[in-house]
C-alpha positions in Angstrom: 26.1 0.4 -116.9 28.0 2.0 -114.0 24.8 3.5 -112.5 23.0 0.2 -112.8 25.8 -1.6 -110.9 25.8 1.1 -108.2 22.0 0.9 -107.9 22.2 -2.9 -107.5 25.0 -2.7 -104.9 23.2 0.1 -102.9 20.0 -1.9 -102.9 21.8 -4.9 -101.4 23.3 -2.7 -98.7 19.9 -1.2 -97.9 18.6 -4.6 -97.0 21.3 -4.9 -94.2 20.2 -3.6 -90.8 23.5 -1.8 -90.1 24.7 -0.8 -93.6 21.6 0.9 -95.0 23.0 4.4 -94.3 26.0 3.6 -96.6 23.6 2.8 -99.4 22.2 6.3 -99.3 25.6 7.7 -100.4 25.7 5.3 -103.3 22.2 6.3 -104.4 23.4 9.9 -104.4 26.0 9.1 -107.0 23.3 7.8 -109.4 22.0 11.0 -111.0 19.3 9.4 -113.2 17.6 6.8 -111.0 19.2 7.3 -107.6 16.5 9.4 -105.9 13.7 7.1 -107.2 15.5 4.0 -105.8 16.1 5.8 -102.5 12.5 6.8 -102.2 11.4 3.2 -102.9 13.7 1.8 -100.2 13.0 4.5 -97.6 9.2 3.8 -97.8 10.0 0.2 -96.8 12.4 0.8 -94.0 11.3 -0.4 -90.5 11.1 2.5 -88.1 11.8 0.5 -85.0 13.0 3.3 -82.7 12.6 7.1 -82.6 16.3 7.5 -83.0 16.3 5.5 -86.3 13.2 7.5 -87.5 15.1 10.8 -86.9 18.0 9.5 -88.9 15.8 8.5 -91.8 13.9 11.8 -91.5 17.1 13.8 -91.7 18.1 12.0 -94.9 14.8 12.8 -96.5 14.8 16.4 -95.4 18.3 16.9 -96.8 17.1 15.6 -100.2 13.8 17.4 -100.2 11.8 14.2 -100.1 8.6 15.9 -98.9 6.2 13.0 -99.2 8.5 10.6 -97.3 9.0 13.2 -94.6 5.2 13.5 -94.0 4.9 9.7 -94.1 7.6 9.1 -91.5 6.1 11.8 -89.2 2.6 10.3 -89.5 3.8 6.8 -88.8 5.7 7.9 -85.7 2.9 10.1 -84.5 0.4 7.1 -84.7 2.9 4.9 -82.8 3.2 7.5 -80.1 -0.6 7.8 -79.7 -0.9 4.0 -79.4 1.7 4.1 -76.6 -0.2 7.0 -75.0 2.8 9.3 -75.5 0.8 12.4 -76.4 3.7 14.9 -76.3 5.7 12.9 -78.8 2.6 12.3 -80.9 1.9 16.0 -81.1 5.5 16.9 -81.9 5.5 14.4 -84.8 2.2 15.6 -86.1 3.4 19.2 -86.0 6.5 18.2 -87.9 4.3 16.5 -90.5 2.1 19.6 -90.7 -0.9 17.2 -90.3 -3.7 19.5 -89.0 -6.3 16.7 -88.6 -4.0 14.6 -86.5 -2.8 17.6 -84.4 -6.5 18.3 -83.7 -7.1 14.8 -82.6 -4.1 14.8 -80.2 -5.1 18.3 -78.9 -8.5 16.8 -78.0 -6.8 14.0 -76.1 -4.8 16.6 -74.2 -8.0 18.5 -73.3 -9.8 15.3 -72.3 -6.8 14.4 -70.1 -7.0 17.8 -68.5 -10.7 17.4 -67.7 -10.0 14.1 -66.0 -6.9 15.0 -64.1 -7.0 18.8 -63.8 -3.4 19.1 -65.1 -1.6 19.0 -68.5 1.2 16.5 -69.3 4.1 17.6 -71.4 4.0 21.2 -70.3 7.3 22.1 -71.9 6.0 21.2 -75.4 2.7 23.1 -74.9 4.5 26.1 -73.4 6.8 26.3 -76.5 4.3 25.7 -79.4 5.0 29.2 -80.8 3.7 29.6 -84.4 3.1 25.9 -84.6 -0.1 26.3 -82.7 -1.6 27.9 -85.8 -1.6 24.5 -87.5 -5.2 23.9 -86.4 -7.9 25.7 -84.4 -7.9 23.1 -81.6 -4.1 23.3 -81.3 -4.4 27.1 -81.1 -7.0 26.7 -78.3 -4.7 24.3 -76.4 -1.8 26.7 -76.5 -3.9 29.7 -75.6 -5.7 27.9 -72.8 -2.4 27.0 -71.3 -1.4 30.6 -71.7 -4.5 31.6 -69.7 -3.4 29.3 -66.8 0.1 30.9 -66.9 -1.4 34.4 -66.7 -3.7 33.4 -63.9 -0.7 31.8 -62.0 1.2 35.0 -62.4 -1.8 37.0 -61.1 -2.3 38.8 -64.4 -6.0 38.7 -63.8 -7.2 41.3 -66.3 -5.2 39.8 -69.1 -6.3 36.3 -68.1 -10.0 37.3 -68.1 -9.7 38.9 -71.5 -8.0 35.8 -73.0 -10.6 33.5 -71.4 -13.5 35.5 -72.9 -11.8 35.5 -76.3 -11.4 31.8 -76.2 -15.2 31.4 -75.7 -16.4 34.1 -78.1 -14.0 33.2 -80.9 -15.7 29.7 -80.9 -12.4 27.8 -81.2 -13.0 25.9 -78.0 -14.8 22.5 -78.4 -18.4 22.8 -77.2 -17.7 20.0 -74.6 -15.1 22.3 -73.0 -17.3 25.4 -72.6 -18.5 24.6 -69.1 -14.8 24.1 -68.0 -14.0 27.6 -69.3 -17.0 29.1 -67.5 -15.9 27.3 -64.3 -12.4 28.8 -64.8 -14.1 32.2 -64.8 -15.6 31.7 -61.3 -12.6 32.8 -59.2 -12.2 35.9 -61.4 -15.9 36.7 -61.0 -15.6 36.3 -57.2 -12.4 38.2 -56.9 -12.2 41.1 -54.5 -11.4 43.5 -57.4 -13.9 43.7 -60.3 -12.1 41.9 -63.1 -14.8 41.5 -65.8 -16.5 44.7 -67.1 -20.2 44.8 -67.5 -20.0 44.2 -71.2 -17.7 41.2 -70.6 -20.1 39.8 -68.0 -23.0 40.0 -70.5 -20.8 38.1 -72.9 -20.2 35.4 -70.3 -23.9 35.2 -69.5 -24.7 34.7 -73.2 -22.0 31.9 -73.3 -23.6 30.2 -70.3 -27.1 30.3 -71.9 -25.6 28.9 -75.2 -24.2 26.0 -73.2 -27.5 25.4 -71.4 -29.4 25.5 -74.7 -27.3 22.6 -76.1 -29.3 19.4 -76.0 -26.6 17.1 -74.5 -26.2 19.6 -71.6 -29.9 19.7 -71.0 -30.0 15.9 -70.7 -27.0 15.8 -68.4 -28.5 18.5 -66.1 -31.6 16.4 -65.5 -29.6 13.6 -63.8 -26.6 15.5 -62.3 -27.1 17.5 -59.1 -23.4 18.6 -59.2 -23.9 20.2 -62.6 -27.1 21.9 -61.5 -25.2 23.4 -58.5 -22.3 24.5 -60.8 -24.7 26.3 -63.1 -26.5 28.0 -60.2 -23.1 29.1 -58.8 -22.2 30.6 -62.1 -25.4 32.5 -62.5 -25.1 33.9 -59.0 -21.5 34.9 -59.5 -22.3 36.5 -62.9 -25.2 38.5 -61.4 -23.0 39.7 -58.5 -20.2 40.7 -60.8 -22.5 42.5 -63.2 -23.9 44.6 -60.3 -20.4 45.4 -59.0 -19.2 46.2 -62.5 -22.1 48.6 -63.2 -21.6 50.4 -59.9 -17.8 50.7 -60.6 -18.3 51.9 -64.1 -21.0 54.4 -63.0 -18.7 55.7 -60.3 -15.9 56.2 -62.8 -18.1 58.1 -65.2 -19.3 60.5 -62.5 -15.7 61.2 -61.4 
């Protein structure tokens, strides 16, 4: 009887916009049905703001309410996407451990990079840590940003190795391959030989794979800029291969 009265009272409190947090404590004092009632009410609470969502999330995490935690994170992630707040959306999807949604948002980040030439929310991308392993696309996003950091710090050999790995590991979306090859151009034209002969052969194969893709064939027929880009890449690859072979041959002789 006591538990029933507490459950009824707590349910009434939960319906009030400023007293719902008090209701949680009352549900905690109901050992038999308290958690079930709390789960029921949590699922119906309106997540008007991110601050309120974080409060509800903390309550669920403290009580090991795994399904409710995932549900809250998914709802907030979708809201953030609708408002074009990609950083917040990615953060919520990582918290929900939602690989599919993290992949979708990572694709949005990459598309934005192709359009603008820069990433938004760099702090988040730079500090993904082990979270990037949630999905292949998220891993690619984190590692691609790492490539840019290496290049900016003039760690050209490490940057070249990472760039090649991103292509040969096949974790990059096919639509992004030409961007990666274009990123290789300054390294191919660098005064010092950065890519070895073997690495250059790998890049040549990647370029041919891109060219063999049907959408790329169709695009090339109508796009002079794309044709010029491919020709520049082929020329740079051929030059670098010759330089790398000479350098490696000289090292062997000495």
